[in-house]
N, C-alpha and C positions, 0 to 999 in steps of 0.2 A: 504494500500499500504506500502510495508516496507521501503522505502524512506521516508514516510511521518511520520512512526513509529520511524525511525532512527532520524528525526528532532525533533521530541517532546521529546523524551527521552533525548536527549542530550542538549536541552535548560532547562535552570534553573529558580529559583526565579530572579526577577528583570533583566530579559534579555532584550537588546535590539533590537527591531524588524524593519526591514527596507524591503520594497516592491520596486522593479525595475522593468522595462522595457524599450524597445528601439527597435532600428534595424539595422542591420548590412546589407551592400550591398557588394558583391564582384565579380570579373569577373576575367577569366584567361582561358587559353586553356590548361594547366595542361599536356602539352605534345601532345596534341591533334592537329586537324586541324580545330576545330571551337571553339569559346568562350563558356565558361559556367557560367551562370549567378547565383547567389545565394542571396536568402533574407532570412535572419534569424532575427526571432523576439522572442526573450526570455522573460519569465516572472520569476523573481527570487524573493524568500523569505527567508530571512536572519534573524537567531535570534544569538545574540552575548552577552556574559557576560565577565568579565575582563578575564578569562582563556580560555573559549571555545566559539566555533562558530559552527554553522551547517547553510547550505543553501540547497534549492532546486529550481532546474531550469527547467521549462517546456517551451519548445520552439516550434514555428511554423516555418515551412521550405518551401520555395519556390525554386523550381529549374528548369531554363530553358537551355537544355542541347541535345546533341544528344540522340538519343534513345539507350536503354541498358547501358545508363551512371548510375554509382553507386557510391553513397555518401560512400566513405569509412571512415578509420580511421582518427581521427582529422578533419572531415567533409573534408578532401580531396578527391577530385572528381576521379574518375577512369574513363576516357573518353570513350563513346561508338562510335556508328557509325549510319548513317542513318539519318532519318528525325528528326528535332529540334522538340521537344516535352517540355511540361511544366507540372511538377508534384509538388503537395503542400500537407501537410498535418503535421500532430504531428512529430517532430523530437524526437531525443534520450534526454531522462529525465536524469538529472545527481544530484546527492545527494552528499555532502561533509561534513566531520567534521574536526575542527581545534584546536589543541592546541596551544594557543597563549604563547609567552615567554617560549617555552620549553629550553630555555639559553637566559638568560639577563644579561648584564653585563652593569650596570651604569657608570662604570670607562671607558668602551669602547663606549658607546652609540650605543650599538649594540644588536640586539634581532633577534631569530630565532624561526619561527614557523613551524610547523608540520600539514600537512594536509593529509586526506585519501579520496577519492572520488572514485564512482561507476557511470559509464555510463550505463545506462540500455538501452538494444537494443528495444526501443520501436518503433523507425520511421518503415515505411512500406516499407518492403523489396522489394514487387513487383513493388513498385513505384519508386525503385531505391533511397529512400531517406535514407537507412541505411543498414547495414550488418546484423541486427537483432540479434547480440550478444552484450554480455555486457563486459566492460574493467573495470579494477580496477587500481586506479593510488596511488601514493604516492609522496608528494613534501615536499621539506626542503625549505624554503622561510627565506632569510636574508636581515636584514635592518640595516645600518650604517648611522647614523644621524650627520650631520654638521650644520653649522648656519642655513641656508635657504636652502639647499640640502638635499636629503636622497637618498643614494646609495642602490640599490635593485639588488638582486641576487636570483637565484632561481634553484635547482636542482631536478629532478624527474625521476620517472621510471614509465612506462604503461604496464601491462599486457592484453595482449589481447585475447578476445574470438575470435574463428575462425570458419568463415561458412565452410559448408561441401566442396566447391568448390573452395576456397581462402587460401592460406597459408600465414597468416599475422604473422610479427614478435613482441615480445615484443621490447619496444624502450624507449630509452634515451631520456630525456627533459631537456632543460636548456635555461636560459634568463637572461640578464643583462641590466641594465639601471639606470635612476633615475628620480626624479622630484624636481623641484624647486618652492617654494613659491613665487609666482609672486604678491601676495597681501593678505591682510587679508582674502579675500574670492575666491581666484582663484588659480590654480596649473597649471604649465607647466610640461612635461615629454616627455621621449623617451623611448622605449625599443627595444631591439633584441632578437628574439626568435629563437631557434632552437630545431628541433624535428627531431630524426631518421626517415628515412622511414619506414614503417610498410612492404614493399615490397622490397624485395631483389634487383630487378632491377631499382629501381626508385630512384631520386634524393632526398636526405634529405630536410626536409621543412627548410627554412631560410627567415624571415620577420623582417621588422623594422618598428614600430608604434610609430608615433608621437601624443600626447593628450594634451588636455586643458578641466580643470575642473572649475566649477563655483558653488559657494554658493547662490542659488537664495532666500534663505529667511534660518531661523534656522532650519529648519528641511526638505527642499528640495533642490536637488542637480542635477546639469547637467554637463554631459561630452559629449565632440565631440572627433573622434579620425578618423586617417587615415592611412594606412597602404600599404606596397608594398613588393612584394616578390622578390627573387633573382635567385630561380631555376625553373625548369618545374614543382615541386611539389608544388609550392605555388602559390597564387592567383596572377596576375599581379598587381592588386591595388583593393583597396576597402575602406571602410569608415563606421562609424556609429555613433550613438547617444544614449544615455542612460539617463533614468530621475529615480532618486531615491528619496523615501519619506521616512524619519523615523517616527515611531511611539513612543507613550509614553512608557516607560519601562513596561514589563509585570511584576505582581506581582502575586505571589501565596498565596492563601487565606489560612490562619492559624485560624482555631476556636480551642479556648481554653477553 
């Protein structure tokens, strides 16, 4: 698989490896007449060293919605009509590569990371779980550190793959927020996310997320979050939980 090859090739000696999973539930009408319920269960493998990181996410998706509903870009449902049905299966697999500290200033306590990501159209189109097309994204993530607070900002652009019968626009994405150290093993945070709609006649996506994370042990972490949307293109509400396990750094054997 190209995504797996990309993950392996960008991971180098002494990479930190982590595996995370969890679940996310959301509900909203998205401009339709019936609520759409979405259960998202991702499994993510990450490999990082001091300069580069790579990740691969394989998700399971379960959607309860009116017939003919399609899960469009960014997981935004395009409401259908008729009988309520439930579909489930593999979602869109995503792979990403990050350059850490593309810009770093110790005097300003500021860093900028650059990430490229590909979302592969692996979800079942006939079941309405995806568009069947791949998207490519580029992000710039900035971090400004204060005493016990980190200011976080992000801006990105996504180039859409277009199905034969739908005209999707390429979109701008941005987010801003911050995280507070609540103790030696916990953190609180809030983020506001904005994404242009991929459909010309639909609202842009605007959501706010609050989260809390805990260090359960030296190599195990738990995060709980909840979010709400402010437009018809956003979920009314949702929440989730994520569990991450770090593994010992990989070492590349060197025979001399």
